[in-house]
N, C-alpha and C positions, 0 to 999 in steps of 0.2 A: 504493500498499500503506499504510496506516495505522503509527501508530508501534507497540512491541511488546515486553514486557519480557522479561530473559533475566539470568543471572548474570554476573558478570565474573571470569575467572580461574578458578582450583579452590577449593574451600574442604571440608575433612576436620574430621568430628566423629566421638564416639564415645557409645556409652552401653551399660551393662551391664543384662540383664533376665534375672532369674531365672537368673545365672550364665553367660547367653550373651552375649559382646561383640558388639556391632555397631556397625561403623565405616563412616559415611555419606561418599562422595566425591560432590560434585559438580563440572560444570564448563561451560563455553560450548560449544557445537559447532557449527559451519556446516557443516549436510551429512552425511550417512549414513556417509561414508567418517572424517570425524572422528569422528562418536560410537561407530564400531566400534574406530575406534586406541585412544580414551579408554577403551573398556569393556576391551579388551584389556590395556593397561597396567595398570590397577587389578588386575585378574584375576592378572595376572604378580606384581604386587607384592605380593599375598597370596596366594600360588598354593596356601600350605597351609591355607588355610581351609577350614571346612565347605563354604559356599557364598557366590557372587557373584552377586547375583539384580541387575538392572539395567531400567531404564528410561529411554525418550528420547523428546523431541519436538524433531528435528533441522532442520526449516524455520522460515520464518519465520512461514508462513501457518498453524502448528499441524496440519498435515494429515498429516505423514510421523511417525509414530510405533511404537516399538517397546518390547515387555517380554520380561522372559523370569525363570520363579521358580528357574532353575538349582539343581533337586532337591527344592526345597519341592514341598510339596503344591499341586497346582493352583489358582490363584487367591488364594494365600495372599501373596505376596510382589510380584511385579512391576506387577501391573493395580492393586494399592494403593499403590503407589508412583506409578504414572503418574496415578492420579487426585490425588494429590497437587498434582503439576505441572500438572493441567489446574485446577483447584481456585484456583490462584495465577497461572494465566492466563500460566504461564511457557512460552516458545518457545525454539528453539535451546538447549534444556538438556538433560544428561544427569544422572544420577544411577547409582550403584552402592553397594549397601548388601552389605558384607562382614560373614558372622555365621560366630565361632567357636562351635560349640554348646558348651554348659557342661555337658550331661548333664540337664538338666530341660526335658521337652516343655512346649510351649505351646498346644499344640491350635490347630484351625483361627483361632478368633478371636484368640486371643492372637499368631498369627505375623501376622494383618492388622494389628494393633494396633503391632506392633514395629515391622515394616517401614515403614508409614506416619507413624507418630510420630517414626523416626528421619529420615526424608526432612524431615518439619516441623522439626524441631530444626535440621537442616543449614541450610535455606533460610532459617530466621530470624537465623543467622549470617552468611550466605553474604553479599557485596556484590551489590546488585539495580540492572540498569541499566536505563534507558527509550532503546530506539534510536528516535531520532526522527529526520525529516528535517532534514537542514542545508545550507544556505546558504553557498558558500565563495566570495571574489571578490578579486581584486588592487586594492588603491586606490593609485594614484601620484600624489605630491606633489613640488611645488619642494623643496628642502634648506630654504628659508626658514619652509616650512608645517607641517614634518615635527613639530615638537613641537607644536603645535595639534592636527595628527592623532593624535597619540599619547596626548592627555590625553582627546579624545573617544573612542578606544578603550578608554581604563583607565577612564571613567567608565562604559562600556555593557554591557551585558549580552550577550559575546561574547568569543570565543576568538581571540587571536592565535597563528598558526600557524608567521609566518616574516615575515622585515624583511629587502629587496634592499635596497642601496645600489650605484647604478648612475648615470645620469644625471639620474634624481630618486630619490625614497625610496619604495620600494614594499611597504606594509604588506599581508600575506595576514590575511585575517580571516574565521572562521566565526561563524555565528549560526544558532537555530534559523530555519528556513524561514518561519514565520509573523511572524517579528520583521522580517524582511530588508529591506521596503519602508522601514518605519520608521527602521532601523539607516543605510540608504543617505541617506534624506533628512537625516536628521540630520548625517550627514558632510557633504553638501553644502552644506548651513545653516552648519557650525562653519567651512567653508572658504570660504565665499562662493563656491561652484561651480568652486572652483580643485582640482581632482581627477579623475583618470582611472578610470572604473572598468573594469575587463575581467577577462577568464578567469574567469566565472562559472560555479558548476556546482553540482550539486546531488548528496548524499550518505547515506546511514543512520550516526548517530554516537552512540555510548552515553553517555548522560547520566547520572550518577549519580542514585538517586531518593533 
C-alpha cells in the first residue's frame, strides 16, 4: 500500500453565513465503527442544532465512504463535503458540519458553497499527516560505543523510540522505509561493524506534512 494523507486528532472551526452558524469538526478515523462513533459524538454535543451533516472516508484505500445531508435538501451538504475530502486526497478522515439555522434560506447553491466552504476552511487549519511506511529496528552496542551510536542517531533523519540498558545498550530506532538501508549502512560504518541489528519490522507512521 502506498503512502496516504489524513488529519491528526480533531479540529473545530466555525463561520457565520447569512446569520446561520456552521461549526465544522474533523477527525482521524480508522474504520466505520470509529467513524460512526465520531459522528454520533458530535451530533450529541450539538443535539440542539438544526442539522449535523457528515461525510467520511474511513479506509486507507479511499474506497469506504459515506455521507448524509441530515435533513438539508438532497445533494446540498453531505456530497459537497465528501468532494472536498476527495479533492484534498484525504482518507481515514471524517467531518461533521453542524448548522444552527439563522432564519435566512440560502438556496441550493448557497448551501453547497456553505457546506463545502466550511469543510475547506476547517482542513486549512487541521493538522495534516502523511502515513508512510516506517522501518523499526533495534541496534545493540557495547557501553563503550553508546556515545558514538547516540551521535550518529542524533545527526540522522530518524526517531529514537526507546533505549534499553542491559548487557549492552539497545537503541530502538524508526526511519522512513526508503531510508532504512542507508541508515543501517551509516550506523555500521560509524561503529566499525560493532553493532547487532535485530527485531526489524515495518508499519505505517503519521509523519507531519
